[in-house]
C-alpha positions as CSV (number, residue, x, y, z in Angstrom):
1,M,81.4,151.0,212.5
2,T,78.7,148.6,213.3
3,D,77.5,145.7,211.4
4,Q,73.9,146.0,210.3
5,N,73.4,142.3,210.9
6,T,74.5,142.6,214.5
7,P,71.5,142.3,216.8
8,H,70.8,145.1,219.2
9,V,71.0,144.1,222.8
10,G,67.9,144.7,224.7
11,G,65.9,145.9,221.7
12,N,63.6,144.5,219.2
13,L,65.2,142.2,216.9
14,P,65.1,143.3,213.3
15,E,63.5,141.1,210.7
16,P,66.1,139.1,208.9
17,V,66.6,139.9,205.4
18,V,67.1,136.8,203.2
19,K,68.7,137.4,199.8
20,H,67.6,134.7,197.2
21,R,69.9,134.0,194.2
22,R,67.9,133.9,191.0
23,V,68.5,130.9,188.9
24,N,67.3,130.6,185.2
25,A,65.6,127.3,184.9
26,S,66.1,127.2,181.0
27,W,69.9,127.0,181.4
28,I,69.5,123.8,183.5
29,W,67.6,122.0,180.8
30,L,69.6,123.5,178.0
31,I,72.6,121.1,178.5
32,P,70.6,117.8,178.1
33,A,68.7,119.4,175.3
34,V,71.9,120.3,173.5
35,A,73.2,116.8,174.1
36,A,70.0,115.3,172.8
37,L,70.2,117.5,169.8
38,I,73.8,116.5,169.2
39,G,73.0,112.8,169.6
40,L,70.0,113.1,167.4
41,S,72.1,114.9,164.8
42,L,74.6,112.1,165.0
43,V,72.0,109.5,164.6
44,I,70.4,111.4,161.7
45,N,73.8,111.8,160.2
46,A,74.7,108.2,160.7
47,W,71.4,107.2,159.3
48,R,72.0,109.4,156.3
49,Q,75.5,108.1,155.8
50,Q,74.5,104.5,156.4
51,G,74.4,102.4,153.2
52,P,72.5,99.2,152.5
53,A,73.1,96.1,154.6
54,I,73.8,92.9,152.6
55,T,74.5,89.3,153.4
56,I,77.2,87.2,151.7
57,S,77.4,83.4,152.1
58,F,80.8,81.7,152.1
59,Q,81.9,78.1,152.6
60,T,84.0,79.1,155.7
61,A,84.7,82.1,157.8
62,Q,88.4,81.7,157.5
63,G,90.1,85.1,157.9
64,L,86.8,86.9,158.7
65,E,86.1,88.7,162.0
66,S,83.0,90.6,163.0
67,G,83.7,94.3,163.6
68,K,87.2,94.2,162.1
69,T,87.1,92.7,158.6
70,V,86.5,95.5,156.1
71,V,85.2,95.4,152.5
72,K,87.4,97.1,149.9
73,Y,87.0,98.1,146.3
74,K,90.1,99.3,144.5
75,D,91.8,99.3,148.0
76,V,89.2,101.8,149.3
77,V,87.2,100.7,152.4
78,I,83.5,100.8,151.5
79,G,82.0,98.7,154.3
80,K,82.6,96.5,157.3
81,V,81.6,93.1,158.5
82,T,79.0,93.5,161.3
83,G,78.0,89.9,162.0
84,I,78.9,86.3,161.2
85,R,76.5,83.3,161.7
86,L,75.9,79.9,160.4
87,S,73.1,79.1,158.0
88,Q,70.1,77.1,159.1
89,D,71.5,73.9,157.5
90,H,75.0,74.6,158.9
91,S,76.4,74.2,155.4
92,K,77.5,77.8,154.9
93,V,78.5,80.9,156.8
94,I,76.3,84.0,156.5
95,V,78.3,87.2,156.7
96,K,76.4,90.5,157.3
97,V,78.1,93.5,155.8
98,E,77.1,97.2,156.1
99,L,78.2,99.3,153.2
100,E,78.7,103.0,153.2
101,K,76.0,105.0,151.5
102,S,78.5,106.2,148.9
103,A,78.9,102.5,147.9
104,G,75.2,101.8,147.9
105,D,75.1,101.3,144.1
106,I,77.6,98.5,144.4
107,A,75.0,96.0,145.7
108,V,73.6,95.0,142.3
109,S,72.7,91.6,141.0
110,D,76.0,90.8,139.1
111,S,78.4,92.1,141.7
112,R,80.8,89.5,143.0
113,F,82.4,89.2,146.5
114,W,85.3,87.0,147.7
115,V,87.7,86.8,150.6
116,V,91.2,88.2,149.8
117,R,93.7,86.0,151.7
118,P,97.2,84.8,150.8
119,R,97.1,82.2,148.0
120,I,99.9,80.3,146.4
121,G,99.2,78.3,143.3
122,L,100.6,77.3,139.9
123,G,99.3,80.6,138.5
124,G,101.3,82.7,140.9
125,V,101.1,84.2,144.4
126,S,98.4,86.7,145.5
127,G,97.2,88.4,148.7
128,I,100.6,88.8,150.2
129,D,99.6,92.2,151.7
130,T,97.0,90.5,153.9
131,L,99.7,88.8,155.9
132,L,100.1,92.1,157.9
133,S,96.8,93.9,157.5
134,G,94.6,90.8,157.7
135,S,92.1,89.4,155.2
136,F,89.3,91.5,153.7
137,I,86.4,91.1,151.3
138,G,87.1,92.1,147.8
139,V,84.4,93.4,145.4
140,D,83.9,93.2,141.6
141,V,81.2,95.8,140.9
142,G,78.7,94.6,138.4
143,K,77.1,96.6,135.6
144,S,73.5,95.7,136.3
145,D,70.9,98.3,137.5
146,Q,68.9,95.7,139.6
147,P,69.7,96.1,143.4
148,Q,70.3,93.0,145.5
149,N,71.1,92.4,149.1
150,E,71.9,88.6,149.2
151,F,75.0,87.3,147.5
152,V,76.9,84.0,147.2
153,G,80.6,84.7,147.7
154,L,83.3,83.3,145.4
155,E,85.9,80.9,146.9
156,N,88.6,82.1,144.5
157,P,89.1,85.6,143.1
158,P,87.6,86.1,139.6
159,S,90.2,86.0,136.8
160,V,88.4,88.8,134.8
161,L,86.8,91.8,136.4
162,H,83.9,93.7,135.0
163,D,85.9,96.8,134.4
164,S,88.6,95.0,132.5
165,R,89.2,96.3,129.0
166,G,89.2,93.7,126.3
167,R,87.0,91.0,124.7
168,S,85.7,87.6,125.6
169,Y,85.7,84.6,123.3
170,S,84.4,81.0,123.4
171,L,86.6,78.0,122.7
172,H,85.3,74.5,122.2
173,A,87.5,71.5,122.9
174,G,87.1,67.8,123.4
175,D,88.3,67.9,126.9
176,L,89.8,70.4,129.4
177,G,93.2,68.9,129.6
178,S,95.4,70.7,132.1
179,L,93.7,74.1,131.7
180,D,92.0,75.8,134.6
181,I,90.6,79.2,135.5
182,G,93.3,81.8,135.2
183,S,95.4,79.8,132.7
184,P,97.3,82.2,130.5
185,I,96.5,83.0,126.8
186,Y,99.6,83.6,124.7
187,F,100.1,85.4,121.3
188,R,103.6,85.0,119.9
189,R,104.7,83.9,123.4
190,I,103.4,87.1,125.1
191,Q,100.7,86.7,127.6
192,V,97.7,88.7,126.4
193,G,94.8,87.1,128.4
194,R,93.5,84.3,130.6
195,V,90.9,81.6,130.9
196,A,87.9,83.1,132.6
197,S,85.6,80.0,133.0
198,Y,84.7,76.6,131.6
199,K,81.8,74.3,131.6
200,L,80.8,70.9,130.3
201,D,78.6,71.0,127.2
202,S,74.9,70.0,127.6
203,D,75.4,66.8,125.6
204,G,78.5,65.8,127.6
205,K,80.6,65.5,124.4
206,G,82.9,68.5,124.9
207,V,83.9,71.4,127.0
208,T,83.4,75.1,126.3
209,L,85.9,77.6,127.7
210,Q,85.4,81.3,128.1
211,I,88.6,83.3,127.6
212,F,89.4,87.0,127.9
213,V,92.0,88.8,125.9
214,D,93.1,92.2,127.2
215,S,93.0,95.4,125.2
216,P,94.8,96.3,122.9
217,Y,95.7,92.7,122.1
218,D,92.1,91.7,121.4
219,H,92.3,93.1,117.9
220,F,94.8,90.4,117.1
221,V,92.1,87.9,117.5
222,T,90.8,87.8,113.9
223,T,88.2,85.7,112.1
224,E,91.1,83.5,110.8
225,A,92.7,83.0,114.3
226,R,93.6,79.4,115.3
227,F,93.8,78.4,119.0
228,W,95.6,75.4,120.4
229,N,96.4,73.9,123.8
230,A,99.9,74.9,124.6
231,S,100.1,73.0,127.9
232,G,103.1,70.9,128.7
233,V,106.0,70.2,126.3
234,D,105.6,69.4,122.6
235,V,108.4,66.9,121.6
236,S,108.7,65.7,118.0
237,I,111.3,63.6,116.2
238,S,111.6,64.1,112.4
239,A,114.2,64.2,109.7
240,D,115.4,67.6,111.1
241,G,116.1,66.0,114.5
242,L,114.6,66.4,117.9
243,K,112.4,69.4,118.4
244,L,111.1,70.7,121.8
245,N,108.5,73.4,121.9
246,T,106.8,75.1,124.8
247,Q,105.3,78.6,125.5
248,S,106.8,79.1,128.9
249,L,107.5,77.4,132.2
250,A,104.0,78.4,133.4
251,T,102.3,76.5,130.7
252,V,104.4,73.4,131.6
253,L,103.1,73.5,135.1
254,A,99.6,75.2,134.9
255,G,98.7,74.9,131.2
256,G,97.9,77.6,128.7
257,V,96.4,78.5,125.4
258,A,98.1,80.0,122.4
259,F,96.7,81.5,119.2
260,N,97.9,82.9,115.9
261,D,96.6,83.5,112.4
262,A,96.3,80.7,110.0
263,P,99.1,80.5,107.4
264,G,98.6,82.1,104.0
265,P,96.9,85.2,102.7
266,H,93.4,86.1,104.0
267,P,91.9,89.0,102.1
268,N,88.6,89.0,104.2
269,E,90.4,88.9,107.6
270,K,89.0,91.2,110.2
271,P,88.9,91.4,114.1
272,A,86.6,88.8,115.6
273,D,83.4,89.9,117.3
274,E,82.7,89.7,121.0
275,N,82.0,86.2,122.2
276,A,83.0,84.7,118.8
277,R,83.4,80.9,118.8
278,F,86.6,79.1,117.9
279,T,87.8,75.5,118.1
280,L,90.6,74.7,120.5
281,F,93.0,72.2,118.8
282,D,95.2,69.7,120.6
283,N,98.5,71.1,119.2
284,E,99.9,73.8,116.9
285,G,100.2,71.4,114.0
286,N,96.5,70.5,113.9
287,A,95.6,74.1,114.5
288,M,97.6,75.3,111.4
289,A,96.4,72.5,109.2
290,P,94.0,73.3,106.3
291,P,90.3,73.5,107.3
292,N,88.8,70.1,108.0
293,G,85.4,70.7,106.5
294,E,82.7,68.1,106.8
295,P,84.0,64.7,108.0
296,Q,83.1,61.4,106.2
297,Y,83.0,58.0,107.8
298,I,84.7,55.1,106.0
299,V,85.2,51.4,106.9
300,M,88.1,49.2,105.9
301,R,88.2,45.4,106.3
302,F,91.5,43.8,107.1
303,D,92.1,40.0,107.0
304,Q,95.5,40.3,108.5
305,P,96.3,41.1,112.2
306,V,96.5,44.8,113.0
307,R,98.6,44.7,116.1
308,G,100.0,48.1,116.7
309,L,97.0,50.0,115.2
310,T,95.2,52.1,117.8
311,V,92.3,54.6,117.9
312,D,93.4,58.1,116.8
313,A,96.0,56.5,114.5
314,P,96.4,58.8,111.4
315,V,94.9,58.0,108.1
316,E,96.9,59.3,105.1
317,F,96.5,59.6,101.4
318,R,99.8,59.6,99.6
319,G,101.5,60.9,102.8
320,I,98.9,63.6,103.5
321,N,97.1,63.2,106.9
322,F,93.4,63.7,106.2
323,G,91.8,61.6,109.0
324,H,92.1,59.4,112.0
325,V,90.9,56.0,113.2
326,V,87.9,56.1,115.4
327,S,87.0,52.4,115.9
328,I,88.6,48.9,115.7
329,R,86.3,45.9,116.0
330,M,86.5,42.2,115.1
331,D,83.8,40.1,113.2
332,Y,83.3,36.5,112.1
333,D,82.9,35.5,108.5
334,E,81.0,32.2,108.3
335,K,81.8,31.7,104.6
336,T,85.5,31.9,105.0
337,N,85.7,30.8,108.6
338,R,87.9,33.9,109.3
339,F,87.9,36.7,111.8
340,P,88.1,39.9,109.8
341,I,88.9,43.2,111.5
342,Y,86.8,46.3,110.6
343,V,88.5,49.6,111.1
344,G,86.4,52.7,111.1
345,A,87.9,56.1,110.3
346,L,86.8,59.7,110.0
347,V,88.3,61.4,107.0
348,Y,88.2,65.1,106.0
349,P,88.4,65.3,102.1
350,E,88.9,69.1,102.2
351,R,92.3,68.6,103.7
352,L,93.4,67.4,100.2
353,G,93.1,71.0,99.0
354,R,92.9,71.5,95.2
355,A,92.7,67.7,94.6
356,H,89.4,67.7,96.5
357,S,88.1,70.7,94.5
358,K,88.9,69.1,91.2
359,L,87.3,65.8,92.2
360,Q,84.1,67.8,93.2
361,A,84.2,69.5,89.8
362,I,84.5,66.1,88.1
363,A,81.5,64.8,90.1
364,K,79.4,67.9,89.2
365,S,80.3,67.5,85.5
366,R,78.9,64.0,85.7
367,G,75.7,65.2,87.3
368,E,76.6,63.6,90.7
369,D,76.0,65.3,94.0
370,D,78.8,63.6,95.9
371,L,82.1,61.9,95.4
372,D,81.0,58.3,95.9
373,H,81.0,57.4,92.2
374,V,84.3,59.2,91.7
375,V,85.7,57.1,94.6
376,A,84.3,54.0,92.9
377,G,86.3,54.8,89.8
378,M,89.4,55.3,91.8
379,V,88.8,52.0,93.5
380,Q,88.7,50.3,90.1
381,Q,91.9,52.1,89.2
382,G,93.7,50.7,92.3
383,L,92.7,52.7,95.3
384,R,93.5,50.5,98.3
385,A,94.1,50.9,102.0
386,Q,97.1,49.4,103.8
387,A,98.2,49.1,107.4
388,K,101.8,50.3,107.4
389,V,104.4,50.6,110.1
390,G,104.7,54.2,111.3
391,N,107.4,53.7,113.9
392,L,110.0,50.9,113.8
393,L,110.8,51.4,117.5
394,T,107.2,51.1,118.9
395,G,105.7,49.1,116.0
396,Q,102.7,51.5,115.8
397,L,100.7,51.3,112.6
398,F,98.8,53.8,110.5
399,I,96.4,53.6,107.6
400,S,97.7,54.5,104.2
401,L,95.5,55.1,101.2
402,D,97.2,55.0,97.8
403,M,96.8,54.0,94.2
404,V,98.3,50.5,93.8
405,P,99.3,49.5,90.3
406,K,98.0,46.2,89.0
407,A,95.8,45.7,92.0
408,P,93.4,42.8,91.7
409,K,89.8,43.8,90.8
410,V,87.3,43.8,93.7
411,P,83.6,44.4,93.7
412,Y,82.6,47.9,95.0
413,D,79.2,49.4,95.7
414,P,79.3,53.2,95.7
415,N,75.8,53.3,97.3
416,A,76.8,51.4,100.4
417,R,76.7,53.2,103.7
418,P,79.2,53.6,105.1
419,L,81.7,53.5,102.3
420,Q,84.0,50.5,102.5
421,I,87.5,50.9,101.0
422,P,89.1,47.6,99.9
423,T,92.4,46.8,101.5
424,I,95.6,44.9,100.6
425,P,98.3,43.4,102.9
426,G,100.7,46.0,104.2
427,S,104.4,46.0,103.5
428,F,105.1,44.5,106.9
429,D,102.6,41.7,106.3
430,K,104.2,41.0,102.9
431,L,107.6,40.9,104.6
432,Q,106.2,38.4,107.1
433,E,104.8,36.2,104.3
434,Q,108.0,36.3,102.4
435,M,109.9,35.4,105.6
436,A,107.5,32.5,106.2
437,E,108.0,31.3,102.6
438,I,111.8,31.5,103.1
439,V,111.5,29.6,106.3
440,D,109.4,26.9,104.6
441,K,112.0,26.5,101.8
442,I,114.8,26.3,104.3
443,N,112.8,23.6,106.2
444,K,112.6,21.6,103.0
445,I,116.4,21.4,102.6
446,P,117.6,17.9,103.5
447,F,120.2,19.0,106.0
448,D,120.6,15.5,107.4
449,A,121.4,13.9,104.0
450,I,123.7,16.8,103.2
451,G,125.5,16.3,106.5
452,N,125.9,12.5,105.9
453,N,127.3,13.1,102.4
454,L,129.6,15.7,103.7
455,N,130.9,13.3,106.4
456,H,131.7,10.7,103.7
457,T,133.3,13.3,101.5
458,L,135.5,14.5,104.4
459,A,136.5,10.9,105.2
460,D,137.5,10.2,101.6
461,L,139.4,13.5,101.5
462,D,141.2,12.5,104.7
463,G,142.3,9.2,103.1
464,T,143.5,11.0,100.0
465,L,145.5,13.5,102.0
466,K,147.1,10.7,103.9
467,Q,148.1,9.0,100.7
468,V,149.5,12.2,99.3
469,N,151.5,12.8,102.5
470,G,152.8,9.2,102.4
471,N,153.6,8.6,98.7
472,V,153.3,11.6,96.6
473,L,155.1,14.2,98.7
474,P,158.4,12.1,99.0
475,Q,158.5,11.5,95.3
476,L,157.8,15.1,94.6
477,H,160.7,16.0,97.0
478,E,163.1,13.8,94.9
479,T,161.8,15.3,91.7
480,L,162.4,18.8,93.0
481,K,166.0,17.8,94.0
482,G,166.7,16.5,90.4
483,A,165.3,19.6,88.9
484,N,167.5,21.7,91.2
485,Q,170.6,19.8,90.0
486,T,169.6,20.2,86.3
487,L,169.2,24.0,86.8
488,G,172.6,24.1,88.4
489,T,174.2,22.3,85.5
490,A,172.5,24.6,83.0
491,N,173.7,27.6,85.0
492,N,177.3,26.4,84.8
493,A,177.0,25.7,81.1
494,F,175.9,29.3,80.4
495,S,178.6,30.9,82.5
496,A,181.1,33.4,80.9
497,D,184.1,31.0,81.0
498,S,182.3,27.9,79.7
499,P,183.2,26.6,76.1
500,L,179.5,26.7,75.2
501,Q,179.4,30.4,76.0
502,Q,182.6,31.0,74.0
503,N,181.4,29.1,70.9
504,L,178.1,30.9,71.1
505,T,180.0,34.2,71.1
506,G,182.0,33.3,68.0
507,T,178.9,32.1,66.2
508,L,177.2,35.4,66.9
509,Q,180.2,37.3,65.5
510,E,180.2,35.2,62.3
511,L,176.5,36.0,61.9
512,Q,177.2,39.7,62.3
513,R,179.8,39.6,59.5
514,M,177.5,37.6,57.3
515,A,174.8,40.2,57.9
516,R,177.2,43.0,56.8
517,S,178.1,41.1,53.6
518,L,174.5,40.6,52.7
519,R,173.8,44.2,53.3
520,A,176.6,45.2,50.9
521,L,175.4,42.8,48.2
522,T,171.9,44.1,48.6
523,D,173.1,47.7,48.2
524,Y,175.1,46.8,45.0
525,L,172.2,45.0,43.4
526,N,170.0,47.9,44.1
527,A,172.6,50.1,42.3
528,Q,173.5,47.7,39.4
529,P,170.5,45.3,38.9
530,S,171.8,44.4,35.4
531,S,174.9,42.8,37.0
532,L,172.8,39.7,37.6
533,I,172.8,39.2,33.7
534,R,176.0,40.8,32.5
535,G,178.1,40.2,35.5
536,R,180.1,42.6,37.4
537,G,182.2,45.0,35.2
538,Q,185.8,46.0,35.8
539,D,186.4,48.5,38.5
540,A,187.1,52.0,37.2
541,P,190.6,53.4,37.8
542,P,190.9,55.7,40.6
543,P,190.4,59.3,39.7
544,D,193.4,61.6,38.9
545,T,193.3,64.1,41.6
546,G,196.1,66.2,39.9
547,S,194.0,67.2,36.8
548,P,191.2,69.5,37.9
549,S,189.4,69.1,34.5
550,A,189.3,65.4,34.8
551,S,185.9,64.0,35.2
552,P,185.3,61.4,37.8
553,Q,183.6,59.2,35.0
554,Q,186.5,59.3,32.4
555,G,188.1,56.0,31.5
556,S,185.1,54.0,32.4
557,K,183.7,51.6,29.7
558,P,180.3,50.4,29.5
């Protein structure tokens, strides 16, 4: 068997036969084409899945890292931080975030972003899970339809989220006190909400707080609800003893607000509307007091010192608190050369309840629009203001208005503005005056002359006592001795064996016999009174006891 490829020796060489392998050029280019298609599909898919890119500005980049820090909503990752840079003025940090397309509608104008990191505060501890997983950016999705790609991040988590169920209300207070964002809201000592925000009023005379009450507790906020600052510890001392009141330990440390319905029946009570406005009182007592109504400014002039009277001191009418002191200033009176003190106060007549209503009715019956003329009549009847001691320990004073009987008449102008209520010295001032008068009287007593006379009297008394001890007492001793001897002699005379005692005994026996004889004579005269004239008759013979028929009266003659 010979090989066809073996050349023949000595012959013509055959033409070589070359076999070419056929290669399909389309298969060569198919691989990069497929790869390109796959890459293009991935790009297209990534482009289709890519959501909007937004920027968020923060104060610092603490806890943030490009390519690692994620954005979460309800613990679901919806984006990632892709870049971190400083702003042009180097005052902020600009964080670039790429959101997923499914979360594209999150980037709206009222959405809020903040960095979730571990936080420990008076309101509690949050963000503990980030100790292991790292910080992330939290989102509160807004309800707006307007898209936005630039946001200003919050430095602290919001206390109320947009999807929270409940209602918001506004509270107006004179100052913020110890309240802060996140401070709890209590109803019957149960936390039902929190403080969402606060801001200073445009006129700078107060603070407006925005609170949020969770559902279903929001329907307890009625039109008659009263709110008060429950921060700290409320301590009061009264006739019932020491009282300590607080909502919880959290309110002592971080502050809080409590509310409840006003006391008494309220037939028109209904749940308050969204964003209804309420007044935030300082304490529960002021919150539960009757409605203040329109305040009225009055002035009182005191000619006595008012040490111990301060601004915000209560103003009372017959023990009912219906106002407080707002100003204390001194003046000079050229006519009397004195320095009077003018005390200004805001009073709320509606706190007097039915008394105020009746006074208004009296004013209307007289055709008057206000109570000024009624007050003028009360001043003529003895309405006066006094500065009284409210606390003996601290010496604090308060203003007391009351009807004083037999008060001296004073001129009063009901048309003057502001109304000026006449005053009289307080009980403490009267006590001081009386003490001064007593001291003056004591100073007028001639203690020196009395002392000199007392010294002379004591000297004379000393001489008299010496004379008594030297002369009178020895003679008295002798007299007592003689009296003792006389009593001994008398005792011996009245002894049982003495002649005097025996004679006295015989005399007494004779007197007894004489008394019996007189008794017998008296009995006979009573029986025979005629014997005083006729004499005593013969005695009748003794009766014969042997004759049974004999009468005991036979043989007797008249």
